[in-house]
Phi, psi and omega in degrees: 000141183282128180231132179294143183287329181207172180290136176268123183291160178301321182296313181293319179297313183291329176298321180292328183266000190287339187275003183290326186276356185273034176291142180254149176286148179293144178288148178235141177233157178279136178290132181289342181273305187251344177087002177280156179281136178211165180286144181292149179062033177221161180289137177290128182284339182281317183246346177078020182251151175218126181052042173083004179232152183280122184255319178233152177275130178242125178278139180279134177281143184265000000 
């Protein structure tokens, strides 16, 4: 059975866990068709276009 050789100090333990909070927000780019912000390399949810062609049909809200 695996048994630790010695006590892990609080400082060493916390150093190992410290990178959890460093998450980054996803980048956003403006859609060249409608100008709304969307994630890069994905279909725009507002207009349904990707690389200048319509990929999905989007109904306009009234």
